[in-house]
N, CA, C and O atoms as CSV, one atom per row, in Angstrom:
chain,resi,resn,atom,element,x,y,z
A,1,MET,N,N,-13.939,-7.572,-45.882
A,1,MET,CA,C,-12.929,-6.593,-46.197
A,1,MET,C,C,-11.899,-6.616,-45.074
A,1,MET,O,O,-12.242,-6.404,-43.912
A,2,GLY,N,N,-10.666,-6.865,-45.408
A,2,GLY,CA,C,-9.624,-6.982,-44.414
A,2,GLY,C,C,-8.868,-5.686,-44.181
A,2,GLY,O,O,-8.843,-4.789,-45.024
A,3,ALA,N,N,-8.260,-5.620,-43.025
A,3,ALA,CA,C,-7.445,-4.461,-42.668
A,3,ALA,C,C,-6.301,-4.932,-41.781
A,3,ALA,O,O,-6.367,-5.996,-41.165
A,4,SER,N,N,-5.254,-4.119,-41.728
A,4,SER,CA,C,-4.104,-4.410,-40.879
A,4,SER,C,C,-3.898,-3.243,-39.926
A,4,SER,O,O,-4.038,-2.080,-40.303
A,5,TYR,N,N,-3.565,-3.571,-38.696
A,5,TYR,CA,C,-3.361,-2.563,-37.667
A,5,TYR,C,C,-1.998,-2.755,-37.024
A,5,TYR,O,O,-1.508,-3.878,-36.898
A,6,ILE,N,N,-1.393,-1.648,-36.619
A,6,ILE,CA,C,-0.154,-1.698,-35.854
A,6,ILE,C,C,-0.466,-1.126,-34.479
A,6,ILE,O,O,-1.158,-0.114,-34.358
A,7,HIS,N,N,0.047,-1.778,-33.450
A,7,HIS,CA,C,-0.183,-1.376,-32.062
A,7,HIS,C,C,1.187,-1.186,-31.424
A,7,HIS,O,O,2.060,-2.044,-31.551
A,8,GLU,N,N,1.375,-0.049,-30.732
A,8,GLU,CA,C,2.693,0.273,-30.191
A,8,GLU,C,C,2.576,0.916,-28.812
A,8,GLU,O,O,1.685,1.727,-28.560
A,9,CYS,N,N,3.501,0.533,-27.919
A,9,CYS,CA,C,3.567,1.125,-26.583
A,9,CYS,C,C,4.164,2.531,-26.691
A,9,CYS,O,O,5.186,2.733,-27.346
A,10,ASP,N,N,3.514,3.492,-26.044
A,10,ASP,CA,C,4.000,4.863,-26.095
A,10,ASP,C,C,5.180,5.120,-25.156
A,10,ASP,O,O,5.716,6.228,-25.114
A,11,LYS,N,N,5.580,4.096,-24.407
A,11,LYS,CA,C,6.719,4.236,-23.478
A,11,LYS,C,C,7.947,3.459,-23.956
A,11,LYS,O,O,9.025,4.031,-24.119
A,12,CYS,N,N,7.776,2.145,-24.180
A,12,CYS,CA,C,8.940,1.306,-24.517
A,12,CYS,C,C,9.039,0.951,-25.998
A,12,CYS,O,O,10.060,0.424,-26.440
A,13,GLY,N,N,7.984,1.237,-26.770
A,13,GLY,CA,C,8.030,0.965,-28.200
A,13,GLY,C,C,7.646,-0.450,-28.601
A,13,GLY,O,O,7.713,-0.787,-29.783
A,14,TYR,N,N,7.240,-1.295,-27.641
A,14,TYR,CA,C,6.801,-2.644,-27.983
A,14,TYR,C,C,5.709,-2.558,-29.045
A,14,TYR,O,O,4.780,-1.760,-28.913
A,15,THR,N,N,5.810,-3.364,-30.089
A,15,THR,CA,C,4.905,-3.296,-31.232
A,15,THR,C,C,4.391,-4.681,-31.603
A,15,THR,O,O,5.119,-5.670,-31.519
A,16,PHE,N,N,3.131,-4.739,-32.014
A,16,PHE,CA,C,2.575,-5.952,-32.610
A,16,PHE,C,C,1.572,-5.552,-33.681
A,16,PHE,O,O,1.054,-4.435,-33.678
A,17,HIS,N,N,1.305,-6.479,-34.599
A,17,HIS,CA,C,0.386,-6.248,-35.720
A,17,HIS,C,C,-0.789,-7.207,-35.612
A,17,HIS,O,O,-0.628,-8.362,-35.220
A,18,THR,N,N,-1.959,-6.721,-35.961
A,18,THR,CA,C,-3.150,-7.560,-36.060
A,18,THR,C,C,-3.772,-7.324,-37.438
A,18,THR,O,O,-3.482,-6.324,-38.095
A,19,SER,N,N,-4.620,-8.243,-37.864
A,19,SER,CA,C,-5.281,-8.056,-39.156
A,19,SER,C,C,-6.531,-8.920,-39.258
A,19,SER,O,O,-6.696,-9.890,-38.518
A,20,GLY,N,N,-7.390,-8.556,-40.170
A,20,GLY,CA,C,-8.595,-9.333,-40.415
A,20,GLY,C,C,-9.734,-8.400,-40.757
A,20,GLY,O,O,-9.553,-7.183,-40.782
A,21,SER,N,N,-10.806,-8.905,-40.999
A,21,SER,CA,C,-11.238,-10.280,-41.097
A,21,SER,C,C,-10.851,-10.836,-42.469
A,21,SER,O,O,-10.922,-10.145,-43.485
A,22,TRP,N,N,-10.437,-12.117,-42.465
A,22,TRP,CA,C,-9.989,-12.775,-43.689
A,22,TRP,C,C,-10.825,-14.027,-43.936
A,22,TRP,O,O,-11.157,-14.762,-43.006
A,23,GLU,N,N,-11.154,-14.254,-45.191
A,23,GLU,CA,C,-11.903,-15.429,-45.591
A,23,GLU,C,C,-11.010,-16.675,-45.534
A,23,GLU,O,O,-9.809,-16.608,-45.796
A,24,PHE,N,N,-11.624,-17.808,-45.185
A,24,PHE,CA,C,-10.896,-19.077,-45.245
A,24,PHE,C,C,-11.818,-20.175,-45.746
A,24,PHE,O,O,-13.042,-20.048,-45.740
A,25,TYR,N,N,-11.191,-21.250,-46.175
A,25,TYR,CA,C,-11.941,-22.455,-46.506
A,25,TYR,C,C,-11.279,-23.607,-45.776
A,25,TYR,O,O,-10.172,-23.462,-45.258
A,26,ARG,N,N,-11.937,-24.733,-45.732
A,26,ARG,CA,C,-11.344,-25.947,-45.140
A,26,ARG,C,C,-11.155,-26.949,-46.266
A,26,ARG,O,O,-12.071,-27.229,-47.040
A,27,ASN,N,N,-9.920,-27.492,-46.336
A,27,ASN,CA,C,-9.663,-28.470,-47.383
A,27,ASN,C,C,-10.348,-29.789,-47.028
A,27,ASN,O,O,-11.035,-29.875,-46.010
A,28,ARG,N,N,-10.169,-30.789,-47.839
A,28,ARG,CA,C,-10.861,-32.078,-47.643
A,28,ARG,C,C,-10.489,-32.749,-46.318
A,28,ARG,O,O,-11.241,-33.579,-45.807
A,29,GLU,N,N,-9.326,-32.386,-45.764
A,29,GLU,CA,C,-8.903,-32.934,-44.467
A,29,GLU,C,C,-9.381,-32.064,-43.305
A,29,GLU,O,O,-9.159,-32.407,-42.143
A,30,GLY,N,N,-10.030,-30.946,-43.607
A,30,GLY,CA,C,-10.551,-30.064,-42.572
A,30,GLY,C,C,-9.610,-28.959,-42.130
A,30,GLY,O,O,-9.923,-28.206,-41.208
A,31,LYS,N,N,-8.454,-28.856,-42.782
A,31,LYS,CA,C,-7.474,-27.835,-42.410
A,31,LYS,C,C,-7.912,-26.453,-42.896
A,31,LYS,O,O,-8.387,-26.305,-44.022
A,32,LEU,N,N,-7.748,-25.433,-42.029
A,32,LEU,CA,C,-8.071,-24.053,-42.376
A,32,LEU,C,C,-7.018,-23.520,-43.338
A,32,LEU,O,O,-5.820,-23.582,-43.059
A,33,ILE,N,N,-7.478,-22.990,-44.482
A,33,ILE,CA,C,-6.574,-22.440,-45.497
A,33,ILE,C,C,-7.135,-21.102,-45.959
A,33,ILE,O,O,-8.344,-20.943,-46.130
A,34,LYS,N,N,-6.235,-20.142,-46.159
A,34,LYS,CA,C,-6.659,-18.826,-46.649
A,34,LYS,C,C,-7.405,-18.998,-47.963
A,34,LYS,O,O,-6.942,-19.699,-48.862
A,35,PHE,N,N,-8.566,-18.352,-48.069
A,35,PHE,CA,C,-9.389,-18.428,-49.264
A,35,PHE,C,C,-8.853,-17.530,-50.371
A,35,PHE,O,O,-8.923,-17.872,-51.552
A,36,GLY,N,N,-8.324,-16.391,-49.979
A,36,GLY,CA,C,-7.895,-15.382,-50.930
A,36,GLY,C,C,-8.806,-14.173,-50.808
A,36,GLY,O,O,-9.989,-14.296,-50.493
A,37,HIS,N,N,-8.249,-13.033,-51.057
A,37,HIS,CA,C,-9.031,-11.797,-50.929
A,37,HIS,C,C,-8.568,-10.798,-51.972
A,37,HIS,O,O,-7.403,-10.401,-51.938
A,38,PRO,N,N,-9.390,-10.386,-52.866
A,38,PRO,CA,C,-10.849,-10.542,-52.907
A,38,PRO,C,C,-11.336,-11.756,-53.697
A,38,PRO,O,O,-12.539,-12.017,-53.725
A,39,ILE,N,N,-10.435,-12.505,-54.340
A,39,ILE,CA,C,-10.856,-13.668,-55.124
A,39,ILE,C,C,-10.171,-14.929,-54.598
A,39,ILE,O,O,-9.156,-14.834,-53.908
A,40,PRO,N,N,-10.716,-16.116,-54.917
A,40,PRO,CA,C,-10.107,-17.369,-54.456
A,40,PRO,C,C,-8.680,-17.525,-54.981
A,40,PRO,O,O,-8.375,-17.148,-56.113
A,41,ILE,N,N,-7.815,-18.088,-54.140
A,41,ILE,CA,C,-6.413,-18.264,-54.542
A,41,ILE,C,C,-6.175,-19.555,-55.316
A,41,ILE,O,O,-5.095,-19.761,-55.869
A,42,SER,N,N,-7.190,-20.431,-55.356
A,42,SER,CA,C,-7.017,-21.703,-56.057
A,42,SER,C,C,-8.369,-22.237,-56.518
A,42,SER,O,O,-9.423,-21.757,-56.101
A,43,GLU,N,N,-8.311,-23.234,-57.381
A,43,GLU,CA,C,-9.538,-23.906,-57.816
A,43,GLU,C,C,-10.183,-24.630,-56.635
A,43,GLU,O,O,-11.408,-24.682,-56.525
A,44,GLU,N,N,-9.343,-25.191,-55.747
A,44,GLU,CA,C,-9.869,-25.871,-54.561
A,44,GLU,C,C,-10.674,-24.889,-53.712
A,44,GLU,O,O,-11.771,-25.215,-53.259
A,45,ALA,N,N,-10.135,-23.689,-53.494
A,45,ALA,CA,C,-10.840,-22.668,-52.711
A,45,ALA,C,C,-12.167,-22.317,-53.385
A,45,ALA,O,O,-13.205,-22.237,-52.727
A,46,LYS,N,N,-12.123,-22.114,-54.677
A,46,LYS,CA,C,-13.320,-21.745,-55.432
A,46,LYS,C,C,-14.380,-22.845,-55.339
A,46,LYS,O,O,-15.564,-22.554,-55.172
A,47,THR,N,N,-13.963,-24.087,-55.444
A,47,THR,CA,C,-14.885,-25.227,-55.389
A,47,THR,C,C,-15.484,-25.415,-53.996
A,47,THR,O,O,-16.684,-25.655,-53.866
A,48,LEU,N,N,-14.657,-25.309,-52.956
A,48,LEU,CA,C,-15.128,-25.579,-51.597
A,48,LEU,C,C,-15.853,-24.396,-50.960
A,48,LEU,O,O,-16.661,-24.590,-50.051
A,49,GLY,N,N,-15.584,-23.192,-51.414
A,49,GLY,CA,C,-16.284,-22.016,-50.905
A,49,GLY,C,C,-15.700,-21.472,-49.611
A,49,GLY,O,O,-14.805,-22.066,-49.010
A,50,ILE,N,N,-16.226,-20.336,-49.203
A,50,ILE,CA,C,-15.752,-19.646,-47.993
A,50,ILE,C,C,-16.408,-20.285,-46.775
A,50,ILE,O,O,-17.613,-20.148,-46.566
A,51,LYS,N,N,-15.616,-20.975,-45.985
A,51,LYS,CA,C,-16.144,-21.648,-44.790
A,51,LYS,C,C,-16.350,-20.664,-43.645
A,51,LYS,O,O,-17.232,-20.858,-42.808
A,52,GLY,N,N,-15.527,-19.594,-43.606
A,52,GLY,CA,C,-15.677,-18.642,-42.512
A,52,GLY,C,C,-14.689,-17.501,-42.591
A,52,GLY,O,O,-14.063,-17.251,-43.621
A,53,LEU,N,N,-14.571,-16.816,-41.465
A,53,LEU,CA,C,-13.668,-15.671,-41.322
A,53,LEU,C,C,-12.756,-15.880,-40.132
A,53,LEU,O,O,-13.150,-16.467,-39.124
A,54,TYR,N,N,-11.530,-15.391,-40.261
A,54,TYR,CA,C,-10.616,-15.421,-39.123
A,54,TYR,C,C,-9.928,-14.065,-39.018
A,54,TYR,O,O,-9.920,-13.271,-39.959
A,55,GLY,N,N,-9.357,-13.830,-37.856
A,55,GLY,CA,C,-8.576,-12.630,-37.630
A,55,GLY,C,C,-7.265,-12.992,-36.964
A,55,GLY,O,O,-7.191,-13.967,-36.215
A,56,GLU,N,N,-6.244,-12.222,-37.230
A,56,GLU,CA,C,-4.968,-12.351,-36.521
A,56,GLU,C,C,-5.102,-11.393,-35.343
A,56,GLU,O,O,-4.891,-10.188,-35.488
A,57,MET,N,N,-5.455,-11.932,-34.176
A,57,MET,CA,C,-5.831,-11.121,-33.021
A,57,MET,C,C,-4.819,-11.260,-31.885
A,57,MET,O,O,-4.172,-12.295,-31.724
A,58,TYR,N,N,-4.705,-10.194,-31.107
A,58,TYR,CA,C,-3.752,-10.149,-29.992
A,58,TYR,C,C,-4.436,-10.548,-28.690
A,58,TYR,O,O,-5.498,-10.028,-28.347
A,59,CYS,N,N,-3.813,-11.477,-27.971
A,59,CYS,CA,C,-4.261,-11.880,-26.642
A,59,CYS,C,C,-3.337,-11.224,-25.614
A,59,CYS,O,O,-2.137,-11.500,-25.580
A,60,TYR,N,N,-3.897,-10.369,-24.794
A,60,TYR,CA,C,-3.121,-9.646,-23.783
A,60,TYR,C,C,-2.553,-10.599,-22.727
A,60,TYR,O,O,-1.438,-10.397,-22.245
A,61,ILE,N,N,-3.301,-11.617,-22.374
A,61,ILE,CA,C,-2.851,-12.569,-21.342
A,61,ILE,C,C,-1.654,-13.376,-21.833
A,61,ILE,O,O,-0.675,-13.533,-21.104
A,62,CYS,N,N,-1.720,-13.885,-23.055
A,62,CYS,CA,C,-0.620,-14.668,-23.627
A,62,CYS,C,C,0.491,-13.788,-24.195
A,62,CYS,O,O,1.614,-14.251,-24.395
A,63,ASP,N,N,0.174,-12.507,-24.458
A,63,ASP,CA,C,1.087,-11.575,-25.127
A,63,ASP,C,C,1.523,-12.145,-26.481
A,63,ASP,O,O,2.705,-12.146,-26.827
A,64,LYS,N,N,0.521,-12.631,-27.238
A,64,LYS,CA,C,0.765,-13.234,-28.549
A,64,LYS,C,C,-0.347,-12.846,-29.515
A,64,LYS,O,O,-1.480,-12.587,-29.107
A,65,VAL,N,N,-0.009,-12.809,-30.796
A,65,VAL,CA,C,-1.008,-12.667,-31.852
A,65,VAL,C,C,-1.322,-14.076,-32.335
A,65,VAL,O,O,-0.427,-14.845,-32.684
A,66,ARG,N,N,-2.610,-14.396,-32.346
A,66,ARG,CA,C,-3.044,-15.735,-32.735
A,66,ARG,C,C,-4.120,-15.655,-33.821
A,66,ARG,O,O,-4.868,-14.682,-33.913
A,67,ARG,N,N,-4.171,-16.698,-34.628
A,67,ARG,CA,C,-5.241,-16.826,-35.627
A,67,ARG,C,C,-6.489,-17.304,-34.895
A,67,ARG,O,O,-6.513,-18.390,-34.316
A,68,ILE,N,N,-7.530,-16.463,-34.935
A,68,ILE,CA,C,-8.766,-16.763,-34.220
A,68,ILE,C,C,-9.919,-16.820,-35.229
A,68,ILE,O,O,-10.101,-15.905,-36.032
A,69,ILE,N,N,-10.680,-17.893,-35.174
A,69,ILE,CA,C,-11.855,-18.010,-36.037
A,69,ILE,C,C,-12.946,-17.111,-35.482
A,69,ILE,O,O,-13.310,-17.201,-34.310
A,70,LEU,N,N,-13.460,-16.245,-36.342
A,70,LEU,CA,C,-14.518,-15.315,-35.961
A,70,LEU,C,C,-15.900,-15.880,-36.265
A,70,LEU,O,O,-16.865,-15.598,-35.555
A,71,ALA,N,N,-15.989,-16.674,-37.320
A,71,ALA,CA,C,-17.259,-17.297,-37.708
A,71,ALA,C,C,-16.985,-18.414,-38.700
A,71,ALA,O,O,-16.055,-18.343,-39.503
A,72,GLU,N,N,-17.815,-19.446,-38.628
A,72,GLU,CA,C,-17.847,-20.488,-39.653
A,72,GLU,C,C,-19.291,-20.570,-40.111
A,72,GLU,O,O,-20.214,-20.422,-39.309
A,73,PHE,N,N,-19.487,-20.805,-41.398
A,73,PHE,CA,C,-20.824,-20.780,-41.981
A,73,PHE,C,C,-21.371,-22.183,-42.195
A,73,PHE,O,O,-20.636,-23.123,-42.498
A,74,LYS,N,N,-22.684,-22.296,-42.028
A,74,LYS,CA,C,-23.353,-23.583,-42.247
A,74,LYS,C,C,-23.226,-24.016,-43.698
A,74,LYS,O,O,-22.957,-25.184,-43.979
A,75,ASN,N,N,-23.418,-23.086,-44.617
A,75,ASN,CA,C,-23.345,-23.371,-46.046
A,75,ASN,C,C,-22.347,-22.413,-46.690
A,75,ASN,O,O,-22.694,-21.267,-46.977
A,76,PRO,N,N,-21.123,-22.861,-46.920
A,76,PRO,CA,C,-20.095,-21.973,-47.483
A,76,PRO,C,C,-20.470,-21.421,-48.858
A,76,PRO,O,O,-20.760,-22.186,-49.777
A,77,PRO,N,N,-20.465,-20.087,-49.000
A,77,PRO,CA,C,-20.728,-19.495,-50.317
A,77,PRO,C,C,-19.483,-19.586,-51.190
A,77,PRO,O,O,-18.369,-19.719,-50.683
A,78,ASN,N,N,-19.673,-19.516,-52.486
A,78,ASN,CA,C,-18.540,-19.537,-53.416
A,78,ASN,C,C,-18.056,-18.134,-53.767
A,78,ASN,O,O,-17.053,-17.968,-54.461
A,79,ASP,N,N,-18.781,-17.127,-53.281
A,79,ASP,CA,C,-18.363,-15.760,-53.589
A,79,ASP,C,C,-18.361,-14.926,-52.308
A,79,ASP,O,O,-19.174,-15.137,-51.409
A,80,SER,N,N,-17.443,-13.989,-52.248
A,80,SER,CA,C,-17.316,-13.168,-51.042
A,80,SER,C,C,-18.433,-12.136,-50.915
A,80,SER,O,O,-18.721,-11.673,-49.811
A,81,ILE,N,N,-19.064,-11.771,-52.027
A,81,ILE,CA,C,-20.137,-10.771,-51.963
A,81,ILE,C,C,-21.289,-11.283,-51.096
A,81,ILE,O,O,-21.814,-10.541,-50.266
A,82,SER,N,N,-21.680,-12.527,-51.280
A,82,SER,CA,C,-22.750,-13.104,-50.458
A,82,SER,C,C,-22.390,-13.060,-48.979
A,82,SER,O,O,-23.215,-12.725,-48.129
A,83,MET,N,N,-21.152,-13.404,-48.697
A,83,MET,CA,C,-20.711,-13.426,-47.306
A,83,MET,C,C,-20.693,-12.027,-46.715
A,83,MET,O,O,-21.232,-11.812,-45.629
A,84,TRP,N,N,-20.077,-11.062,-47.412
A,84,TRP,CA,C,-19.956,-9.701,-46.886
A,84,TRP,C,C,-21.310,-8.996,-46.822
A,84,TRP,O,O,-21.462,-8.039,-46.062
A,85,MET,N,N,-22.286,-9.442,-47.594
A,85,MET,CA,C,-23.626,-8.852,-47.544
A,85,MET,C,C,-24.473,-9.476,-46.430
A,85,MET,O,O,-25.637,-9.113,-46.260
A,86,GLY,N,N,-23.893,-10.408,-45.675
A,86,GLY,CA,C,-24.590,-11.004,-44.544
A,86,GLY,C,C,-25.585,-12.076,-44.897
A,86,GLY,O,O,-26.518,-12.339,-44.139
A,87,ARG,N,N,-25.394,-12.704,-46.052
A,87,ARG,CA,C,-26.331,-13.729,-46.510
A,87,ARG,C,C,-25.966,-15.134,-46.033
A,87,ARG,O,O,-26.621,-16.104,-46.414
A,88,CYS,N,N,-24.941,-15.251,-45.214
A,88,CYS,CA,C,-24.472,-16.559,-44.764
A,88,CYS,C,C,-24.778,-16.743,-43.276
A,88,CYS,O,O,-24.441,-15.899,-42.445
A,89,GLU,N,N,-25.412,-17.847,-42.969
A,89,GLU,CA,C,-25.756,-18.113,-41.573
A,89,GLU,C,C,-24.583,-18.781,-40.862
A,89,GLU,O,O,-24.069,-19.800,-41.323
A,90,PRO,N,N,-24.159,-18.198,-39.725
A,90,PRO,CA,C,-23.057,-18.811,-38.984
A,90,PRO,C,C,-23.509,-20.089,-38.277
A,90,PRO,O,O,-24.688,-20.260,-37.967
A,91,GLU,N,N,-22.557,-20.975,-38.029
A,91,GLU,CA,C,-22.846,-22.170,-37.245
A,91,GLU,C,C,-23.290,-21.730,-35.846
A,91,GLU,O,O,-22.918,-20.650,-35.388
A,92,GLU,N,N,-24.069,-22.549,-35.183
A,92,GLU,CA,C,-24.677,-22.215,-33.893
A,92,GLU,C,C,-23.668,-21.710,-32.855
A,92,GLU,O,O,-23.948,-20.740,-32.151
A,93,LYS,N,N,-22.513,-22.345,-32.751
A,93,LYS,CA,C,-21.569,-21.946,-31.700
A,93,LYS,C,C,-21.059,-20.520,-31.870
A,93,LYS,O,O,-20.625,-19.904,-30.896
A,94,TYR,N,N,-21.104,-19.979,-33.095
A,94,TYR,CA,C,-20.642,-18.608,-33.326
A,94,TYR,C,C,-21.743,-17.575,-33.103
A,94,TYR,O,O,-21.496,-16.373,-33.195
A,95,LYS,N,N,-22.941,-18.036,-32.815
A,95,LYS,CA,C,-24.038,-17.136,-32.486
A,95,LYS,C,C,-24.050,-16.808,-30.988
A,95,LYS,O,O,-24.722,-15.871,-30.558
A,96,LYS,N,N,-23.309,-17.579,-30.208
A,96,LYS,CA,C,-23.316,-17.424,-28.752
A,96,LYS,C,C,-22.219,-16.474,-28.291
A,96,LYS,O,O,-21.148,-16.401,-28.892
A,97,GLU,N,N,-22.504,-15.753,-27.219
A,97,GLU,CA,C,-21.506,-14.879,-26.616
A,97,GLU,C,C,-20.356,-15.740,-26.089
A,97,GLU,O,O,-20.579,-16.819,-25.540
A,98,GLY,N,N,-19.147,-15.261,-26.258
A,98,GLY,CA,C,-17.978,-15.990,-25.778
A,98,GLY,C,C,-17.423,-16.997,-26.773
A,98,GLY,O,O,-16.507,-17.749,-26.441
A,99,ALA,N,N,-17.963,-17.023,-27.988
A,99,ALA,CA,C,-17.489,-17.973,-28.998
A,99,ALA,C,C,-16.102,-17.595,-29.507
A,99,ALA,O,O,-15.332,-18.459,-29.925
A,100,ILE,N,N,-15.788,-16.307,-29.471
A,100,ILE,CA,C,-14.489,-15.840,-29.967
A,100,ILE,C,C,-13.560,-15.660,-28.775
A,100,ILE,O,O,-13.735,-14.751,-27.963
A,101,LYS,N,N,-12.568,-16.543,-28.683
A,101,LYS,CA,C,-11.637,-16.479,-27.559
A,101,LYS,C,C,-10.287,-17.050,-27.947
A,101,LYS,O,O,-10.154,-17.753,-28.948
A,102,CYS,N,N,-9.294,-16.735,-27.138
A,102,CYS,CA,C,-7.939,-17.220,-27.390
A,102,CYS,C,C,-7.934,-18.743,-27.386
A,102,CYS,O,O,-8.530,-19.378,-26.516
A,103,THR,N,N,-7.256,-19.311,-28.363
A,103,THR,CA,C,-7.203,-20.766,-28.491
A,103,THR,C,C,-6.317,-21.420,-27.440
A,103,THR,O,O,-6.373,-22.636,-27.254
A,104,LYS,N,N,-5.506,-20.636,-26.755
A,104,LYS,CA,C,-4.613,-21.198,-25.727
A,104,LYS,C,C,-5.129,-20.984,-24.313
A,104,LYS,O,O,-5.174,-21.930,-23.527
A,105,CYS,N,N,-5.528,-19.732,-23.967
A,105,CYS,CA,C,-5.899,-19.434,-22.573
A,105,CYS,C,C,-7.391,-19.191,-22.368
A,105,CYS,O,O,-7.850,-19.145,-21.226
A,106,GLY,N,N,-8.158,-19.035,-23.448
A,106,GLY,CA,C,-9.592,-18.811,-23.328
A,106,GLY,C,C,-10.008,-17.364,-23.119
A,106,GLY,O,O,-11.196,-17.092,-22.941
A,107,ASN,N,N,-9.066,-16.430,-23.136
A,107,ASN,CA,C,-9.374,-15.012,-22.973
A,107,ASN,C,C,-10.346,-14.555,-24.060
A,107,ASN,O,O,-10.135,-14.838,-25.240
A,108,GLU,N,N,-11.408,-13.850,-23.670
A,108,GLU,CA,C,-12.397,-13.351,-24.624
A,108,GLU,C,C,-12.145,-11.900,-25.014
A,108,GLU,O,O,-12.807,-11.389,-25.917
A,109,ASN,N,N,-11.216,-11.229,-24.364
A,109,ASN,CA,C,-10.922,-9.817,-24.643
A,109,ASN,C,C,-9.710,-9.709,-25.555
A,109,ASN,O,O,-8.612,-9.360,-25.121
A,110,LEU,N,N,-9.930,-10.015,-26.815
A,110,LEU,CA,C,-8.862,-10.002,-27.809
A,110,LEU,C,C,-8.874,-8.688,-28.571
A,110,LEU,O,O,-9.902,-8.015,-28.653
A,111,ILE,N,N,-7.733,-8.329,-29.124
A,111,ILE,CA,C,-7.618,-7.070,-29.861
A,111,ILE,C,C,-7.400,-7.360,-31.338
A,111,ILE,O,O,-6.503,-8.112,-31.718
A,112,LEU,N,N,-8.239,-6.746,-32.156
A,112,LEU,CA,C,-8.065,-6.777,-33.599
A,112,LEU,C,C,-7.851,-5.354,-34.094
A,112,LEU,O,O,-6.820,-5.041,-34.691
A,113,GLU,N,N,-8.817,-4.511,-33.846
A,113,GLU,CA,C,-8.761,-3.130,-34.309
A,113,GLU,C,C,-8.089,-2.240,-33.264
A,113,GLU,O,O,-7.597,-2.710,-32.238
A,114,MET,N,N,-8.085,-0.955,-33.557
A,114,MET,CA,C,-7.470,0.017,-32.673
A,114,MET,C,C,-8.251,0.125,-31.370
A,114,MET,O,O,-9.482,0.142,-31.371
A,115,GLU,N,N,-7.533,0.198,-30.274
A,115,GLU,CA,C,-8.153,0.409,-28.980
A,115,GLU,C,C,-8.287,1.903,-28.742
A,115,GLU,O,O,-7.317,2.646,-28.900
A,116,LYS,N,N,-9.469,2.348,-28.367
A,116,LYS,CA,C,-9.718,3.780,-28.189
A,116,LYS,C,C,-8.906,4.368,-27.037
A,116,LYS,O,O,-8.294,5.425,-27.192
A,117,GLU,N,N,-8.894,3.711,-25.909
A,117,GLU,CA,C,-8.215,4.254,-24.739
A,117,GLU,C,C,-6.837,3.645,-24.524
A,117,GLU,O,O,-6.055,4.151,-23.720
A,118,GLY,N,N,-6.543,2.599,-25.211
A,118,GLY,CA,C,-5.266,1.922,-25.034
A,118,GLY,C,C,-5.288,1.013,-23.821
A,118,GLY,O,O,-6.098,1.187,-22.910
A,119,ILE,N,N,-4.393,0.046,-23.822
A,119,ILE,CA,C,-4.237,-0.867,-22.690
A,119,ILE,C,C,-2.821,-0.709,-22.180
A,119,ILE,O,O,-1.942,-0.242,-22.905
A,120,PHE,N,N,-2.596,-1.098,-20.927
A,120,PHE,CA,C,-1.239,-1.038,-20.405
A,120,PHE,C,C,-0.364,-2.050,-21.125
A,120,PHE,O,O,-0.790,-3.162,-21.437
A,121,CYS,N,N,0.855,-1.640,-21.376
A,121,CYS,CA,C,1.810,-2.484,-22.090
A,121,CYS,C,C,2.121,-3.730,-21.261
A,121,CYS,O,O,2.438,-3.616,-20.077
A,122,PRO,N,N,2.033,-4.929,-21.872
A,122,PRO,CA,C,2.342,-6.155,-21.136
A,122,PRO,C,C,3.839,-6.312,-20.869
A,122,PRO,O,O,4.235,-7.121,-20.030
A,123,ARG,N,N,4.663,-5.553,-21.568
A,123,ARG,CA,C,6.117,-5.660,-21.402
A,123,ARG,C,C,6.641,-4.721,-20.319
A,123,ARG,O,O,7.228,-5.179,-19.338
A,124,CYS,N,N,6.436,-3.412,-20.482
A,124,CYS,CA,C,7.005,-2.448,-19.532
A,124,CYS,C,C,6.044,-2.125,-18.389
A,124,CYS,O,O,6.468,-1.602,-17.359
A,125,LYS,N,N,4.764,-2.429,-18.556
A,125,LYS,CA,C,3.715,-2.206,-17.554
A,125,LYS,C,C,3.478,-0.733,-17.220
A,125,LYS,O,O,2.710,-0.428,-16.308
A,126,GLU,N,N,4.122,0.178,-17.940
A,126,GLU,CA,C,3.969,1.611,-17.663
A,126,GLU,C,C,3.282,2.345,-18.807
A,126,GLU,O,O,2.413,3.187,-18.578
A,127,GLY,N,N,3.667,2.028,-20.023
A,127,GLY,CA,C,3.106,2.717,-21.186
A,127,GLY,C,C,1.755,2.174,-21.576
A,127,GLY,O,O,1.285,1.173,-21.036
A,128,LYS,N,N,1.139,2.852,-22.525
A,128,LYS,CA,C,-0.150,2.431,-23.075
A,128,LYS,C,C,0.049,1.992,-24.516
A,128,LYS,O,O,0.785,2.627,-25.271
A,129,ILE,N,N,-0.604,0.910,-24.893
A,129,ILE,CA,C,-0.588,0.425,-26.265
A,129,ILE,C,C,-1.639,1.213,-27.043
A,129,ILE,O,O,-2.819,1.215,-26.693
A,130,LYS,N,N,-1.195,1.870,-28.089
A,130,LYS,CA,C,-2.095,2.631,-28.957
A,130,LYS,C,C,-2.055,1.997,-30.343
A,130,LYS,O,O,-0.989,1.614,-30.827
A,131,GLY,N,N,-3.209,1.890,-30.974
A,131,GLY,CA,C,-3.280,1.271,-32.287
A,131,GLY,C,C,-3.646,2.258,-33.365
A,131,GLY,O,O,-4.256,3.298,-33.118
A,132,ARG,N,N,-3.248,1.892,-34.588
A,132,ARG,CA,C,-3.644,2.699,-35.743
A,132,ARG,C,C,-3.753,1.790,-36.968
A,132,ARG,O,O,-3.110,0.744,-37.054
A,133,LEU,N,N,-4.576,2.219,-37.898
A,133,LEU,CA,C,-4.777,1.486,-39.139
A,133,LEU,C,C,-3.518,1.588,-39.992
A,133,LEU,O,O,-2.983,2.677,-40.194
A,134,GLU,N,N,-3.048,0.439,-40.492
A,134,GLU,CA,C,-1.903,0.423,-41.430
A,134,GLU,C,C,-2.404,0.475,-42.864
A,134,GLU,O,O,-1.965,1.311,-43.654
A,135,TRP,N,N,-3.335,-0.430,-43.198
A,135,TRP,CA,C,-3.887,-0.478,-44.536
A,135,TRP,C,C,-5.213,-1.234,-44.512
A,135,TRP,O,O,-5.523,-1.959,-43.567
A,136,ILE,N,N,-5.973,-1.043,-45.565
A,136,ILE,CA,C,-7.262,-1.708,-45.716
A,136,ILE,C,C,-7.374,-2.213,-47.148
A,136,ILE,O,O,-6.895,-1.564,-48.078
A,137,SER,N,N,-8.005,-3.369,-47.324
A,137,SER,CA,C,-8.138,-3.903,-48.686
A,137,SER,C,C,-9.579,-4.030,-49.096
A,137,SER,O,O,-9.868,-4.463,-50.211
């Protein structure tokens, strides 16, 4: 089940959006492609199944929102119910701590959902970034 969040500095107004978790599949060349939510967006997606989940997550160090893989499954299911019910075993590397990190700098402290206490704004360095839910699907 995916959701979208908006994060905004209470001092300078700097804003960014995050979202996830979203289903994906890998095409025959191995490229990550959106699976569709709640149903497959194509026959290819339906045939290949849900390979994993990704999130559009914010990296404080890079000051960027990046697509981050949260999990890939050993045996991709063809339906999202199996996946959301926890019936899919993740690949070994996603079972280990530190598997989810920024693809550019390696930061493991990424933001997807709302931060309870807020973080200092990377732009003005004075305000706090506060998040809130925009929508849920």
